[in-house]
N, C-alpha and C positions, 0 to 999 in steps of 0.2 A: 476701219482696218480690223477692229476687234471681231466684227461679224465674219470676215473672211478667215480670220485666225481660228475661229471655233468651228467653221463649217467642215473642213477637211477631217479633223479628228472625230467629229460627230458622224460623218458619213462612214468613216472606217469602223467606228464602233458599231453602227447599225448593221453593216455588212458582216462583221465578225460575230455579232450576236445572232444573226440568222443562222450562221453555220453552227454555232454552239447550241442553240436551242433545238435544232433538228438532229444533231448528232447523238446517237445512242451508243452507250458502251456495249460491246458485243461479248458473247461468250462462245466465240468461234472454236469449235472442236476439230475443225478440219474436214468435217463431213460435207460441207457445202450446202446443207439443206436449209431452206428459208422458212419452212413451215415448222411451227413448234406448238407449244402449249400456251397460246395466246388467250387471254381472258375474253369472254364474250363482250361485244360492244354494248354500251349503255343505250337503253331506249330513250329517244327524245320525243316520240310522238305523243306521249301522255301529257306533256307540258306545253305543247304548241298552242293550244287554245288559250291558256293563260297568258302566254307571250303575245298572242295577237290581241287579246283584250287590253293588256297593259300598253301595247303599242298604240292602240286606238285612243285610249285615255290620255296618254302623253301627247298624241297628235292634236286632240281637241284642246288640251291645256295650252300647248304652244300656240295654236291659232288664236285662242282667246286672249292670251297674253300679248301677242303681236298686235291684235286689233285694238286692245286697250292702250297700247303704247302710241298708236297713231293719232 
């Protein structure tokens, strides 16, 4: 019974957090323009090689650990 009791509040919390996380306060001046002085996006292409290397190392570590457990 306790599992069912906590499921509904948890689902409601997750749904409401989704709305809160993506909601941004606006400074609407009534002009209706959506484009403004946004900062330039952060580049991610310089760190993708390191991310791929770390993913391969973690993959080999996980495989080695799994085979040792068998």
